[in-house]
C-alpha angles and dihedrals in degrees: 000000000000130000118253087231089053099215121200123196091192092068099110094175086070098036097058100027092118090052124090120218090257092053090047092052091049090050088048090057095045093050090044089061093043091050090062109069093201097045090045092054094047090049095047092048091050095053092048089049092049092048091050089054091046091236115169099261098119091100090052091052094045092054098046125025096009094051092045099048103025136059098218145295094286141005095274091050088054094059091091089056092046091052097045092049090047092056085066096044091256119139125220124232103195108216117193097213099184109131101210129193120269103261136104095255090056090043093054094045091054089048092054091047090054091049087053089054090052091049088051091050092049090056095043133066091204101065106075096173143020124209143200139183111228091220086061089064101037147014119288089205087059094047088052095052091051093050092048087055094240120158114258124226117233091257090053092050089052091051090049091053086054091054092051091047090050089050093045092046091054094046096043090054089046089053093046093047092047090238117137114229128209120213107212120229119246137193114312094246091063100030098091098069086043092057090048090053092046091052089049093053093046093052087055101041109023099068095112099025143337107294100146117051125194118207124235119203103209097193085073118094115249091015090125087056090049089053093049089050094051090051092050091049090047087052096048093047093041105239136118120263118226110202129185111187123204132164092229148266111218104058100133095042092046094051094043093052091047091053096045094050098038104243130122115278110259090212127094112265092235142017089246092058088050094049090047093052092044094053094044087054088052091054092045093055093046090049089054096037090135088073104016128076114191139207110189104205100189141135090190108110094207092054092051093047089046092054089050087051090051092051093051090046089056090046091242120159113251089242097046104154093225092068127062129174114210138186137166120270112260095024136082096009087157086068102039099045097043092049091048091051090053090057102257122136106259132173135182124222101231114191119206138175142110109315097246092049095048095050094095089057090047091049090052091050090055094045091047097048088047097045100038103087110244098358097109096034088051091054092043095049091050090047091052092045090055094046090050089050092052094048090055 
């Protein structure tokens, strides 16, 4: 079956319409480096070493990887990116990508920054969601202790109350502002208490529509079952479920920890198993669209095409507000821009923050593009195809 809108993720003239020849050539160089594991490791190692020695390389970083994958150093800096994406009917999800220290001062600073992104979204038609990482608002060590069922000290109980209050403050402000908020997923060994917090917030704030969204990492075994349980709990308690589906971001770390500690890996044994579970989850969400709002956070072309097919099968409008497609800024523009041109709701995750503080995020992007089979080579082939098209 083909879509009536006949989307093609190979149309590079649409995918890179926003990019100048200079920006495309720069992207070509970056993805060429990422596509070679050895060169990528050397380059990443050199940058880490230079930063450690405080060598003057910030300008180089800012004009290459930072410019390609980030919106700016603060919300105001990111306005240019927000405006540019809006020109092509693509929304922005401002993602404060600073990984702070585990202390109350850092947690409160992060909370205040997230509140600022909500204020920005409230004032803008081009920011359909805000987002936060739970470990930005509270201690991962404390989340882990709770998941392991260990008894908390009075001091730890008070610290956890503060985490719940921060999460509630963010979700309450999002609710009052009419801005949906995405709760990012974390490592499997701290995810359970986060799921409980997310359900608590949804029960409070999702009575009329989905404002709070939890994230489901479909590369984890039994995640489809978790999604179904979350749906049934929402149905029993009469609130709307917000679900963001992703494949997952911590595969190597998850498998290594499971092996070291001698428990079964929580990650699907094969990519096919992950893909199947992801696509089944999309179908489940669309089958239950009366109660579920969905953000499909995927760089997989088939999954995005499949979701568009599901929407057509269910006679849904392309711009049905219950469904959003989302990709990371600087990646998979062939998916984002072609879907947006066909009238679907699309948003880009746009990280921002001071260059030094965003470096861990950028290193992960480089590693992910190098390690995920075909990711950087697909980006590279599309970029080169467009450069060739422009030369002719």
